N, C-alpha and C positions, 0 to 999 in steps of 0.2 A: 459499362455503356456497349459491349459485345452484347452481353445476354440481354438486352435491351432490343438492341440488331437484330439477333438473331430470333426474339421470340416476335418480332413486328414482321422479320421476314417467314415466319411458321405461322402467325396468323394469315397474312396475305395468301399464301400458298393454298390453308383449309378453305379461306374463305371463298377462291377462285376454283376448288374443284367442286366445292357446292354449288356455286352459282352457274358453271358448266353444265354440271348435273340434274340442274334444273331446268335448264333451255333445250337438255338433249331431248327433252319428253315434252318442249312446249309442243305443240301443237297436233298431239297426239287423244285422241278420241276413242272412246270404247261405248258402243251403243249396242244395248239387247233388245230386238223389237219382237213384240208378243202381241195374243189374244188377251182377250179380261178370262177366258178359259183357259187353263193351264192346267198340263200334267205333269207328273212328280217329275217326270227327266224334264221339261222348261223347266221347273222351278230348280232344279239339282244346277242349271248348264246356269242362269240368273246368279244362284249362290256363290257356284267354285268360281266363277269370273268374279264373282266382286270380291272376296275372300283374295283369288290371288294377286289381283290390284294391291289392295290394301296392303296383303303380307311382303310383297315385292314391289313396290314405287311407292309406298306410306300414305298413303291418300294424293298426291300430284297430279294419279290419273283416275278420274273417277266412273264409276260405269253410271251411263245413261239409260235407263230401263222408260221403253217408251211401246207406248200401249196403242196397239194397228185400229183398236176399237172407238178410238178417242178421235173424231175428227179433226180435231186442234193439230195432229201429229201426221197428218198426211201429207204433206209437202214434203217434211225432213225423211220420211218414209218414202216419196218419191224421187227426193234427191239421190238419195244412198239407192237407191233399187232397191227395197226391201219392201215384199208382198207376201211375205208369212215372216215368222218365228227364223231372225238372225243373231248373229251378232258378228258385228262388224269391229273392227277397228283400221281405224284413219288417220290418215297425215295427207292434208291439203287435199290433191287430186287420189292419191292412194289409197287404194280401200282392202282390205284383207280380208276373206269372208274365214271366220272360227266356224262356222254351225255346226256344220258335220263333225269334226274334230268335238265340239262340245254335245251333240248328241250319242255317240258312239260312247263317250268317255266319261262323264259327267259324273254317273253313278255309279260304272262299272271299275273306275280307273280313273279317280280325279286327278292324283301327281301327273299322270300324264296330261291330264289336260291343261294342267298349273302350268306346267313346265313347256306347250305349246306356246299358251298365253303371253310367255315369257320371251321366248326365242322369236315369235313374232313381234313386242314391243321393241323388244333390242335392238330388234333389224331398222326400223326407223329409227331410231336415234342418230 
């Protein structure tokens, strides 16, 4: 009987911690705004950001790639203030722009860039 109670207690704690982890990430969105014509660095920013989100958050946060040349995306771009290439982490009314970090580091120092992405998202939990 004690083993059953202990097992139930451990299961409850594990379930609660997993549920809380998911809740910590809820509401966090990551957008990569770009144009149809993209340079190698633009492509690297998107690829490194995508990989970082998968590696660190296992698909709980998905990178939303938004083409600014598609008029259907104008309202979203205006809402978030994206007028050109931009990597934005958004939670509610808080918006953090990682564009400069991405363009400086995606190709030359991707580890530094992925670390910055993780730090930024973790600060919003």
